Every structure is written in structure tokens, then in C-alpha cells.
LONUKOL-563528 format. One record per residue (C-alpha): residue number from 1; residue in three letters; x, y, z. Coordinates in steps of 0.2 Angstrom, whole numbers. Layout:
node k->NUM r->ALA x->X y->Y z->Z
...
This chain:
node k->1 r->MET x->769 y->611 z->559
node k->2 r->THR x->772 y->601 z->544
node k->3 r->GLY x->761 y->588 z->538
node k->4 r->LEU x->772 y->574 z->544
node k->5 r->ASP x->772 y->583 z->561
node k->6 r->ILE x->753 y->582 z->561
node k->7 r->MET x->752 y->563 z->558
node k->8 r->ARG x->767 y->560 z->569
node k->9 r->ALA x->757 y->570 z->584
node k->10 r->ALA x->742 y->558 z->578
node k->11 r->CYS x->752 y->543 z->580
node k->12 r->ALA x->758 y->548 z->598
node k->13 r->ASP x->741 y->551 z->603
node k->14 r->PRO x->731 y->540 z->593
node k->15 r->PHE x->715 y->544 z->604
node k->16 r->ALA x->717 y->563 z->602
node k->17 r->ALA x->705 y->566 z->587
node k->18 r->ALA x->692 y->553 z->594
node k->19 r->ARG x->691 y->563 z->610
node k->20 r->ALA x->689 y->579 z->598
node k->21 r->ALA x->675 y->570 z->590
node k->22 r->ARG x->667 y->564 z->605
node k->23 r->ALA x->668 y->582 z->613
node k->24 r->SER x->659 y->589 z->598
node k->25 r->GLY x->644 y->577 z->601
node k->26 r->GLN x->650 y->563 z->588
node k->27 r->ARG x->649 y->546 z->592
node k->28 r->VAL x->665 y->536 z->592
node k->29 r->ILE x->666 y->518 z->585
node k->30 r->ALA x->683 y->509 z->587
node k->31 r->TYR x->688 y->494 z->577
node k->32 r->ALA x->702 y->481 z->577
node k->33 r->GLY x->712 y->474 z->561
node k->34 r->THR x->710 y->480 z->544
node k->35 r->SER x->695 y->468 z->539
node k->36 r->VAL x->681 y->479 z->546
node k->37 r->PRO x->672 y->490 z->533
node k->38 r->VAL x->676 y->508 z->539
node k->39 r->GLU x->665 y->515 z->527
node k->40 r->LEU x->651 y->507 z->538
node k->41 r->ILE x->656 y->516 z->552
node k->42 r->ARG x->658 y->533 z->544
node k->43 r->ALA x->642 y->531 z->535
node k->44 r->SER x->633 y->530 z->552
node k->45 r->GLY x->639 y->547 z->556
node k->46 r->ALA x->651 y->540 z->569
node k->47 r->PHE x->671 y->543 z->570
node k->48 r->ALA x->680 y->528 z->565
node k->49 r->LEU x->695 y->525 z->576
node k->50 r->GLN x->707 y->509 z->573
node k->51 r->LEU x->714 y->502 z->588
node k->52 r->GLY x->733 y->497 z->586
node k->53 r->GLY x->744 y->486 z->597
node k->54 r->ASP x->755 y->497 z->609
node k->55 r->PRO x->770 y->488 z->615
node k->56 r->ALA x->772 y->501 z->629
node k->57 r->HIS x->755 y->497 z->636
node k->58 r->PRO x->755 y->486 z->652
node k->59 r->THR x->746 y->470 z->650
node k->60 r->PRO x->740 y->465 z->668
node k->61 r->LEU x->723 y->457 z->662
node k->62 r->SER x->732 y->447 z->648
node k->63 r->ASP x->744 y->442 z->661
node k->64 r->THR x->729 y->436 z->672
node k->65 r->TYR x->717 y->428 z->658
node k->66 r->LEU x->725 y->425 z->642
node k->67 r->ASP x->737 y->410 z->638
node k->68 r->ASP x->755 y->414 z->635
node k->69 r->GLU x->754 y->409 z->617
node k->70 r->PHE x->743 y->424 z->612
node k->71 r->ASP x->753 y->435 z->602
node k->72 r->GLY x->759 y->453 z->607
node k->73 r->GLU x->747 y->463 z->597
node k->74 r->ILE x->732 y->453 z->603
node k->75 r->ARG x->737 y->454 z->622
node k->76 r->SER x->740 y->474 z->620
node k->77 r->LEU x->723 y->475 z->612
node k->78 r->PHE x->714 y->466 z->626
node k->79 r->ASP x->722 y->475 z->639
node k->80 r->GLN x->718 y->492 z->631
node k->81 r->ILE x->700 y->488 z->628
node k->82 r->GLY x->697 y->479 z->645
node k->83 r->SER x->706 y->492 z->654
node k->84 r->GLY x->695 y->507 z->649
node k->85 r->ALA x->710 y->515 z->639
node k->86 r->CYS x->698 y->515 z->624
node k->87 r->ASN x->682 y->521 z->632
node k->88 r->VAL x->682 y->535 z->621
node k->89 r->ALA x->672 y->524 z->610
node k->90 r->ASP x->654 y->516 z->614
node k->91 r->THR x->659 y->500 z->602
node k->92 r->VAL x->672 y->490 z->596
node k->93 r->ILE x->671 y->480 z->580
node k->94 r->ILE x->681 y->464 z->580
node k->95 r->PRO x->683 y->455 z->563
node k->96 r->ARG x->685 y->436 z->562
node k->97 r->ALA x->699 y->438 z->551
node k->98 r->SER x->711 y->427 z->561
node k->99 r->ASN x->709 y->414 z->576
node k->100 r->GLY x->717 y->428 z->587
node k->101 r->LEU x->706 y->442 z->583
node k->102 r->LEU x->690 y->429 z->586
node k->103 r->TYR x->698 y->425 z->603
node k->104 r->LEU x->700 y->443 z->607
node k->105 r->TYR x->682 y->445 z->605
node k->106 r->TYR x->677 y->429 z->615
node k->107 r->SER x->690 y->434 z->629
node k->108 r->LEU x->681 y->451 z->630
node k->109 r->LEU x->665 y->445 z->633
node k->110 r->GLU x->672 y->433 z->647
node k->111 r->LEU x->680 y->446 z->654
node k->112 r->ARG x->664 y->456 z->655
node k->113 r->ARG x->656 y->440 z->665
node k->114 r->LEU x->671 y->439 z->676
node k->115 r->GLU x->674 y->457 z->680
node k->116 r->PRO x->657 y->465 z->678
node k->117 r->GLN x->664 y->482 z->687
node k->118 r->LEU x->675 y->485 z->672
node k->119 r->ALA x->669 y->498 z->660
node k->120 r->PHE x->674 y->496 z->641
node k->121 r->PRO x->667 y->496 z->624
node k->122 r->GLU x->654 y->484 z->618
node k->123 r->PRO x->662 y->472 z->607
node k->124 r->ILE x->654 y->467 z->591
node k->125 r->LEU x->659 y->453 z->580
node k->126 r->PHE x->660 y->456 z->561
node k->127 r->ASP x->660 y->438 z->554
node k->128 r->VAL x->672 y->441 z->538
node k->129 r->LEU x->679 y->426 z->529
node k->130 r->ASN x->693 y->427 z->515
node k->131 r->THR x->690 y->411 z->505
node k->132 r->PRO x->688 y->417 z->487
node k->133 r->ASN x->672 y->409 z->481
node k->134 r->TRP x->655 y->414 z->478
node k->135 r->GLU x->647 y->407 z->493
node k->136 r->THR x->658 y->416 z->504
node k->137 r->GLY x->655 y->432 z->496
node k->138 r->GLN x->636 y->430 z->499
node k->139 r->TYR x->640 y->426 z->517
node k->140 r->VAL x->650 y->442 z->519
node k->141 r->LEU x->638 y->452 z->510
node k->142 r->ASP x->624 y->447 z->521
node k->143 r->ARG x->637 y->452 z->536
node k->144 r->CYS x->639 y->468 z->530
node k->145 r->ARG x->621 y->471 z->528
node k->146 r->ALA x->618 y->466 z->546
node k->147 r->LEU x->633 y->478 z->551
node k->148 r->HIS x->625 y->492 z->541
node k->149 r->ALA x->608 y->489 z->550
node k->150 r->THR x->615 y->489 z->567
node k->151 r->LEU x->626 y->504 z->565
node k->152 r->GLY x->614 y->514 z->554
node k->153 r->GLY x->616 y->527 z->540
node k->154 r->SER x->608 y->529 z->521
node k->155 r->ILE x->614 y->522 z->507
node k->156 r->GLN x->619 y->539 z->501
node k->157 r->SER x->630 y->541 z->516
node k->158 r->LEU x->637 y->525 z->512
node k->159 r->ARG x->642 y->531 z->495
node k->160 r->ASP x->650 y->546 z->501
node k->161 r->ALA x->660 y->536 z->515
node k->162 r->VAL x->666 y->525 z->501
node k->163 r->ALA x->672 y->540 z->491
node k->164 r->ILE x->681 y->548 z->505
node k->165 r->SER x->689 y->532 z->510
node k->166 r->ASN x->695 y->529 z->492
node k->167 r->GLN x->702 y->547 z->492
node k->168 r->VAL x->712 y->541 z->507
node k->169 r->ARG x->718 y->525 z->498
node k->170 r->GLN x->724 y->535 z->484
node k->171 r->ALA x->733 y->548 z->494
node k->172 r->LEU x->742 y->533 z->502
node k->173 r->GLN x->745 y->526 z->485
node k->174 r->LEU x->754 y->542 z->479
node k->175 r->LEU x->763 y->543 z->496
node k->176 r->ASN x->770 y->524 z->493
node k->177 r->GLN x->776 y->528 z->475
node k->178 r->ARG x->785 y->541 z->483
node k->179 r->ARG x->793 y->528 z->494
node k->180 r->ARG x->797 y->518 z->479
node k->181 r->GLU x->806 y->532 z->471
node k->182 r->GLY x->817 y->537 z->486
node k->183 r->ALA x->807 y->552 z->490
node k->184 r->LEU x->799 y->547 z->505
node k->185 r->ARG x->807 y->538 z->520
node k->186 r->GLY x->798 y->521 z->526
node k->187 r->SER x->797 y->528 z->543
node k->188 r->SER x->786 y->542 z->537
node k->189 r->TRP x->776 y->530 z->526
node k->190 r->TRP x->773 y->520 z->542
node k->191 r->THR x->768 y->536 z->550
node k->192 r->ALA x->755 y->542 z->536
node k->193 r->LEU x->748 y->524 z->536
node k->194 r->ARG x->745 y->523 z->555
node k->195 r->ALA x->738 y->541 z->557
node k->196 r->SER x->727 y->537 z->542
node k->197 r->ARG x->718 y->525 z->554
node k->198 r->VAL x->716 y->537 z->569
node k->199 r->MET x->712 y->554 z->561
node k->200 r->ALA x->698 y->562 z->552
node k->201 r->PRO x->699 y->559 z->534
node k->202 r->GLY x->698 y->578 z->529
node k->203 r->ASP x->711 y->581 z->542
node k->204 r->TRP x->722 y->566 z->537
node k->205 r->LEU x->720 y->571 z->518
node k->206 r->ALA x->726 y->589 z->521
node k->207 r->ALA x->741 y->583 z->532
node k->208 r->ALA x->746 y->570 z->518
node k->209 r->ALA x->744 y->585 z->504
node k->210 r->ALA x->757 y->595 z->514
node k->211 r->GLN x->769 y->581 z->516
node k->212 r->ALA x->786 y->587 z->509
node k->213 r->HIS x->797 y->576 z->498
node k->214 r->GLU x->812 y->568 z->508
node k->215 r->THR x->828 y->560 z->503
node k->216 r->ALA x->829 y->542 z->508
node k->217 r->PRO x->844 y->532 z->510
node k->218 r->PRO x->849 y->522 z->494
node k->219 r->LYS x->848 y->503 z->497
node k->220 r->ARG x->831 y->496 z->497
node k->221 r->LEU x->823 y->483 z->509
node k->222 r->MET x->807 y->474 z->511
node k->223 r->LEU x->801 y->470 z->528
node k->224 r->LYS x->790 y->454 z->528
node k->225 r->GLY x->780 y->445 z->542
node k->226 r->TYR x->773 y->451 z->556
node k->227 r->GLY x->767 y->470 z->555
node k->228 r->GLN x->776 y->484 z->566
node k->229 r->ASP x->766 y->493 z->579
node k->230 r->THR x->780 y->506 z->580
node k->231 r->PRO x->792 y->513 z->566
node k->232 r->ALA x->807 y->508 z->577
node k->233 r->LEU x->814 y->495 z->563
node k->234 r->TYR x->811 y->507 z->549
node k->235 r->LEU x->821 y->521 z->559
node k->236 r->MET x->834 y->508 z->561
node k->237 r->ALA x->836 y->504 z->544
node k->238 r->GLU x->838 y->521 z->539
node k->239 r->GLU x->851 y->524 z->552
node k->240 r->LEU x->860 y->511 z->544
node k->241 r->GLY x->859 y->517 z->526
node k->242 r->ALA x->843 y->508 z->519
node k->243 r->ASN x->825 y->512 z->516
node k->244 r->VAL x->811 y->501 z->519
node k->245 r->VAL x->801 y->503 z->502
node k->246 r->ALA x->790 y->489 z->503
node k->247 r->ASP x->780 y->481 z->517
node k->248 r->ASP x->772 y->464 z->515
node k->249 r->CYS x->762 y->461 z->532
node k->250 r->ILE x->743 y->461 z->538
node k->251 r->GLY x->742 y->479 z->541
node k->252 r->GLY x->753 y->485 z->527
node k->253 r->GLU x->753 y->493 z->510
node k->254 r->ARG x->743 y->480 z->501
node k->255 r->THR x->729 y->485 z->512
node k->256 r->VAL x->726 y->501 z->502
node k->257 r->ALA x->732 y->495 z->486
node k->258 r->VAL x->714 y->492 z->478
node k->259 r->LEU x->700 y->506 z->479
node k->260 r->VAL x->682 y->500 z->482
node k->261 r->ASP x->672 y->500 z->467
node k->262 r->GLU x->662 y->517 z->468
node k->263 r->ASP x->651 y->511 z->453
node k->264 r->ALA x->643 y->496 z->461
node k->265 r->GLU x->630 y->495 z->475
node k->266 r->PRO x->639 y->500 z->490
node k->267 r->LEU x->636 y->485 z->502
node k->268 r->ALA x->641 y->473 z->487
node k->269 r->ALA x->657 y->483 z->485
node k->270 r->LEU x->662 y->483 z->501
node k->271 r->ALA x->659 y->465 z->504
node k->272 r->ASP x->669 y->461 z->488
node k->273 r->HIS x->682 y->472 z->495
node k->274 r->TYR x->684 y->465 z->511
node k->275 r->GLN x->683 y->448 z->506
node k->276 r->ARG x->695 y->448 z->493
node k->277 r->HIS x->706 y->463 z->493
node k->278 r->VAL x->713 y->465 z->511
node k->279 r->PRO x->726 y->452 z->515
node k->280 r->THR x->723 y->442 z->530
node k->281 r->ILE x->732 y->426 z->538
node k->282 r->ARG x->717 y->417 z->533
node k->283 r->SER x->718 y->422 z->514
node k->284 r->TYR x->718 y->409 z->502
node k->285 r->PRO x->724 y->400 z->491
node k->286 r->GLN x->743 y->401 z->497
node k->287 r->SER x->748 y->402 z->478
node k->288 r->SER x->740 y->418 z->476
node k->289 r->GLU x->748 y->425 z->491
node k->290 r->ASP x->764 y->420 z->485
node k->291 r->ALA x->762 y->428 z->469
node k->292 r->ALA x->756 y->444 z->477
node k->293 r->TRP x->771 y->446 z->489
node k->294 r->LEU x->784 y->441 z->474
node k->295 r->ALA x->776 y->454 z->463
node k->296 r->LEU x->777 y->466 z->476
node k->297 r->LEU x->795 y->462 z->478
node k->298 r->GLY x->798 y->465 z->460
node k->299 r->ALA x->789 y->481 z->458
node k->300 r->SER x->798 y->488 z->473
node k->301 r->ALA x->815 y->484 z->467
node k->302 r->THR x->819 y->477 z->483
node k->303 r->GLN x->837 y->473 z->486
node k->304 r->GLY x->836 y->463 z->502
node k->305 r->VAL x->822 y->457 z->513
node k->306 r->VAL x->820 y->456 z->532
node k->307 r->PHE x->808 y->443 z->539
node k->308 r->TYR x->801 y->447 z->555
node k->309 r->HIS x->794 y->433 z->567
node k->310 r->GLU x->786 y->437 z->582
node k->311 r->GLU x->788 y->426 z->596
node k->312 r->PHE x->771 y->419 z->597
node k->313 r->ASP x->765 y->421 z->579
node k->314 r->ASP x->761 y->403 z->576
node k->315 r->THR x->758 y->405 z->557
node k->316 r->PHE x->773 y->414 z->548
node k->317 r->GLY x->785 y->401 z->554
node k->318 r->TRP x->778 y->389 z->544
node k->319 r->ASP x->777 y->400 z->529
node k->320 r->TYR x->795 y->406 z->530
node k->321 r->PRO x->806 y->391 z->522
node k->322 r->GLY x->796 y->391 z->506
node k->323 r->GLN x->797 y->410 z->504
node k->324 r->LYS x->814 y->410 z->508
node k->325 r->ALA x->818 y->398 z->495
node k->326 r->GLN x->809 y->409 z->482
node k->327 r->LEU x->821 y->423 z->484
node k->328 r->ALA x->836 y->428 z->473
node k->329 r->VAL x->840 y->444 z->484
node k->330 r->PRO x->849 y->444 z->501
node k->331 r->GLN x->838 y->440 z->516
node k->332 r->THR x->838 y->440 z->536
node k->333 r->LEU x->827 y->432 z->547
node k->334 r->LEU x->823 y->441 z->565
node k->335 r->SER x->815 y->426 z->574
node k->336 r->ARG x->805 y->424 z->589
node k->337 r->GLN x->805 y->444 z->592
node k->338 r->SER x->799 y->449 z->609
node k->339 r->TYR x->783 y->461 z->606
node k->340 r->ARG x->786 y->472 z->622
node k->341 r->ALA x->806 y->471 z->623
node k->342 r->PRO x->814 y->465 z->606
node k->343 r->ASP x->833 y->465 z->607
node k->344 r->ARG x->836 y->482 z->597
node k->345 r->ALA x->855 y->478 z->598
node k->346 r->ALA x->852 y->461 z->590
node k->347 r->GLN x->840 y->468 z->577
node k->348 r->ARG x->854 y->482 z->573
node k->349 r->ALA x->867 y->468 z->570
node k->350 r->ALA x->856 y->458 z->559
node k->351 r->LEU x->851 y->473 z->548
node k->352 r->ALA x->869 y->480 z->547
node k->353 r->ASP x->874 y->463 z->541
node k->354 r->LEU x->861 y->462 z->528
node k->355 r->ILE x->863 y->480 z->522
node k->356 r->GLY x->882 y->476 z->521
node k->357 r->ARG x->879 y->460 z->509
node k->358 r->ILE x->869 y->472 z->497
node k->359 r->GLU x->879 y->480 z->483
node k->360 r->ALA x->878 y->498 z->481
């Protein structure tokens, strides 16, 4: 198998490595989102498993207990956790990085009360905040210390976990640079990023090192807005002659753009990193967020932007008009997209129209 084959297999069965770890006697701790310090999990000796949304997963629990306005990823996570599909893990850490994730935590607590016969991982809330000020930083540091005390692990194991996690970030940065250079397809980048969050770091690093250079389509797109839980949109763009060379979304490339400071005290370094360098929908100020994505637009030499709006995403719709107004390249808006059953024919038509407006 090639490196990409290994990573595709990990994405197809995201619990496989966690099952193997558990079978070997290793504890498994799951987490949601990208704002949980994965280093704290690894420092405790546990296998870290990021839970991702799965549009194919049925949602009977969400249909019963959650309001309609919860977005697709939150509904998927609620059902995956509550149904026991994630029971390879003993614990699931949920960050307070958005209202949706906070409601997911509270909804799981309520589900445990209403359905005590259901067995699922114990939810833990990691109360991370993203306002860029000193007081917030001290609070996040306190929360990191509390989570470290709960999970266990020495300071040296924490330093080791920071180092291996930084190696993964650096390898992803190199793969992303190849994507920029036209030597890696956007769908392969999506696969590498997702696989890095469900595989053991050493195994993933070996697969990434074996990733061959690819020939990517010539036209260059940015995908902005709601994050994609499948590579379908990336693959569709490639079939139409374009490559997604940049993605500005909560779980995208900006989550690995900055390394954790290995020279600083590790808990302080992690608090600073997850407060200030991991984008969330609650990142402030908005001017800094706008500057970041416009810088990404220029650095990636993007020729067209695909704005993606999930039907129950109540944040992006407010940002889109101002973001569109700052563009000097063609764009298209995929509005009110169904999470579980998007209209792929309509998406294809919109992408084809955008790609057709990009000069060769």
C-alpha cells in the first residue's frame, strides 16, 4: 500500500487504529473539534482519537432530542457518541469552542439522564476561550492544568507529546506546500489531514513520508466556510479541472499552521497555542480573522473562491457579504447545503460555472 492508500483506509475506518490500541491494552480518549490539546491526551499514555462528523451515519437520537437548527456535524457527533458507536473510547473531551459544541456536551449529559441504559463515553468539557487577552490566557492555562491533572502524565511525557505533535504539524505543512505547488491534489490533502487525527502519530508520519508527488489540475480554488466531513467537493473540483489549494474553515489548514513552542513551559505553551492559534467561530477580533484569510488567499495564489454554507450554520451567513466584498477573484456561494444529502448535481453546476470563469 502507498502512503495515501494507508491514509485513505484510516479515513474509511476512523476507529481502526483506536481499536488496535485498545486491544493492546492502551486507553483510548476521544475528542471533538480542534480546540482540545491533543498533547494532554498523548502525555497521559492514551491513544487520541478525533471524532469527525459522518453524513452517512443515521441520526435517530438527534431527530428525537435535538432541535432542527443544530448543524449537521453536531447532530452526527451526538448520534455517534450517544449510540455507542464511539465506545472504543472511555472518555470524550468536548471543547467550549462554539455554542454547538457546548450544547453537544450538555445534550449528552441530558441523554445520559433520559436514557440511562445507553452506554457511551463519559463527556468532559474543556472550557477553552479564544478572546486574545491576558485574562483569558490565564483562564485557559488554568483549564489546561486541570485537564492535565485529570488525565495524568508527567511534564516530560507532555514535552514528548508536544514534540511528536509538532512533527505531525510540520509534515502537514510540507504536504500543504506541495498542494500549493501543484504536486498534491486537494482531496489527498483532505485525506492526510483527516488521517492525522485518527492514526497513531508514528504510523501517520511514516505514511506521510511515503506520499508520492501527484499531478494536480491547473486551476486553483479556495474552499471557505463550513468544513467538509468528506472529500467529495475536493474530488468534484478535480474532475472539473481545478484543485482546492487552500481551505479556510474551522478544521482546515490553519489548525496546523503554527507549531507549539517547545522551549516554553509545556502547559503554558499549550494554553497559548489553543487560545490564540487554532481558529474557531468564536475567534476575535473579526479584523484579525479577515486579515488571516485574505493573507491565505494571496499566499495560495487562489483564482476562485467557493463559499460553502451548511443549512443550519447560523454564523457564516452573516460573514459572507463582507467577505465577498473583499474579493478580486471570481466566487460562488453554495448556500443552505444539506449536510446528509447535498444536491451534488447543483454543486457540480456551480463549480463548473466558477471554474469556467477562471482564465487558463
